[in-house]
N, C-alpha and C positions, 0 to 999 in steps of 0.2 A: 208321510203325506207329501204329495207333489202338487202344489198349488200353481195354477196358471190363470192369469188375468187375460181375458179376451175382450175385444171391443169391435163393434160394428158402427161405422160412421159414414154417412152420406155427406160428402164435403161440398156438394153443389158445384156444378161445372162453372167455368169462368164465362160469365154472361155479361156483356156490356150493358144490357138492359137493366141489370141490377144496380146501376149507378154507383152510389157511394157504399153499397153493400156488395160490390163485386169482389172478385178474388184478390185483387191488389190491396184491398182494405181488410181482408179477412185472413190472408195466408199465415201471418204470424200468430194469429189467434187460434187457427186450426192446429198448427204445429205445436203451439204451447199447450193446448188442451190435451193432445196426445202425449206430449212430454210429461205433463203433470200427472196424468192418470197412469202412465207407464205400463200399458198392456204389453204382455209378452208377444201377443198376436193381435193384429188389427186388420180388419177387412174394411176397405174403403170402397165407396161407390161414387160414380160420376167424375172421377179424377181424370182430367184430360192429360195428355202426354206431358205438357209443360208443368202442369200442377204436380204430377207425380215426381217429375225431376226436382221440383222445388222442395217437395216434402223429403225426398232423398237427401237433399243438401242440408235441410234444416234439422233432419232427424237421422244423423249418421249412425245411430245405434241399430237401425233397421235396414234389412234388405227387403226387396219387394219382388213379387212374381205376379205374372198375369199379362195377357195380351189385350190390346185395344179392341173395342167391339167393331170398329169400322175397318174395312179392308183398304181403303185408299186415303181416308182423312188422317193426316199425320197427327192431328190433334184429338184423335178418337178417345172416347172415354174408356177408362179401365175400371174393372171390378177386381181390384188387386188385393193380394194378401201380403201384409208386411209382418215381419217377425224379427225379434231381437237376435242378433247374431251371437251375442254372448250367452244365449240360452239355447237356441235351436240351430240345427242343421236342416236344410230342406233336401230331402232325399228323392222327391218326385213331385212334379206339378204339371198341370195342363189347364187349358182354357177351351171351352166349347160354347157353341152358339145355341141359344134357345130357339130352335127352328126345326123344320123338317129335315134340314141338312146341317147337323150340328158341327161338322168339321169344316164347313165352308165359311171363311171369314166374311163378315159383313152381312150374312144372311138374316132375313127378317122372317119371323115365324108367325103363322096364323093371322090374327087380326092386330098384331103389335104395330105400334107407331114407329118404332126404331129397332135396330138390332139390339139384342140383349144377350148377355153372356153369363157364364159361371166360371170361376177359377177355383181349383182345388190345390191344396198343398199338403203333402205328407211331411210332417215335422218331427224331429227326433231330438230329445235331450236325455236319452237313456230310456225314456218311455215314449213310444210313438203316439202321435196325435194327428188325426185327419181333419183338416179344416176346409170347408166349402163355403165360398162367398158368392152371392148372386144379387141381381137386381132385376126384378120382374117388371113387366111393362106397366106403364101408368094409365094406358087407355084400354087395351084389349083384355077383356075378361077371359076370353078363350086362351089368349096368349099367356095369361098368368097361370091358368089351370094346366095347360099343356106344358108350359115352361117348367113349373115346379115338378110335374110328373117326370119330365126328362131329367131334371136334377136328381130326383130320388132314384130313378132308374140307373143313372150313371154312378151314383153313390153306392147302390147295391152291388155294382160290378167291380168297384175298386176297394171297398172296405175289407180289411183283413183282420178283424178282431180288435182293432185299436179303438179307443174312444173317438167319438165324432163330434165336431162342432159344425152346425149348419147355420149360417147367419146371412143377413142382408136386408135390403129394402125390398119388401114384398109388395109394396103399393096396395096393401089390403090390411084390414084390421082383423082382430081376433073374431073368429066365427065365419069369416068369408071363405069361399071355396079353396083358394090357393093355400091359405093358412091351415084349413082343416085337413088338406092332403098331407101336409108336413107333420102336423101335430099327431103324435101317436103312430107315425109310420113304422111298420115292423121291419127289422132287418132279418136276414136269413138265420142268424144265430139266436134269435129270440129276443134280442134287445129292441127297444123302441126309442124313437126320437120324441123328446118332450120339450115343451116351452120352458125356458129357464125362469120365467115369471112364476110358474106354479111350483117349481122345484126349489126355489131359493129359500134359504133359512132367513134371509133378510132382504127386503125390497126398499128401494129409495128412489125418490123423484116422481115426476108426474106420470100419468098413464099415456099421455100423448108423446109422440116423438117428432112433431113438426112445429116449425116456427115460421114467421114471416120476416125473420132476422131481428125483430124488435119485440114481438109478443109471441106467446105460445098460441098454437092453434088447437083448441080442444077437440077431443074425439078422433085424433088421427095417429093412433099408435100403430104405425105401419112398418116399423123396423123391429126385426125379431131375431132372437138367438135360440136355437134348439140344440140340445145335446142328447147323447145316448144316456139311457136311464141307469147305466152303471157308474155314472159320475155323481159326486155330491156337489151341489150348487150352493156355495156359501153366501153369495149375494148377487143381486140383479139391480143395477142402477141405471136410470135414465138421467144423464148429467146435464144440468142447466148452467154450466159455466158460461160466462160472458164477460165482456169488458163494459166500460161506461156507455158504449155506443150500440152494441149489437151482440147477438149470439154468433158463434163462429160459422154457422151454416143455417140453411132452412130445415135441417134435421138436427136432432140432438143425438149425441153418441150414446150407445147402449154399452155399458161396461159390466162384465160378468166375471166373478171369481169362481173357478171350479177346482175341485180336488180330485186327483186321479189315484 
């Protein structure tokens, strides 16, 4: 059995308006949370360039892949995939934009408020694993639907029989259209994508994945991890780690143990 721990974590961009909850007060807590749970693979959302550099420095066991969503803003947010270099080699990776022109950096699709991207990485530790990490738009319903359709279309074109992890901040809850498009999505070889919540032998933590840094925000389980149904899901956890002052982000990390 080859167990892999994966995590999806929206780390919240560095916003001055967050005051004492901004990145300067949270970065050690974010890095410490990842270090403690020790996923072999972690997909982050909203990590600006300097935030990703700081995570690289604080978490030297990981390498990161993924391009920023903005074509000109040096501080552009990444939807990056990090992987432990003592476990995996990355044999291929790409970032594409969730828009009508997916190869055009900075392109904004449909009714989205901002550019949105997906990054995929083919990882190998003797057994290949395809990981796709995305962040759907928070305002545009059409952009969420068309964005996840594009992610699934690209996934269909690159998957080559290996197990798949699709994860990220979908900005929608279970039952909403973008979620429903991913849940049960059929691959050409007959396998399907399934929500790890339903596949897990053990579940832990709240149903929501959102906070205001200090309290949980109920009814907002918008961070999801899907896997192909040839995998066994040992556990699915929404982790409520915090220090005396705050949660590490306005999202909770989702940590999933899978067996290949």
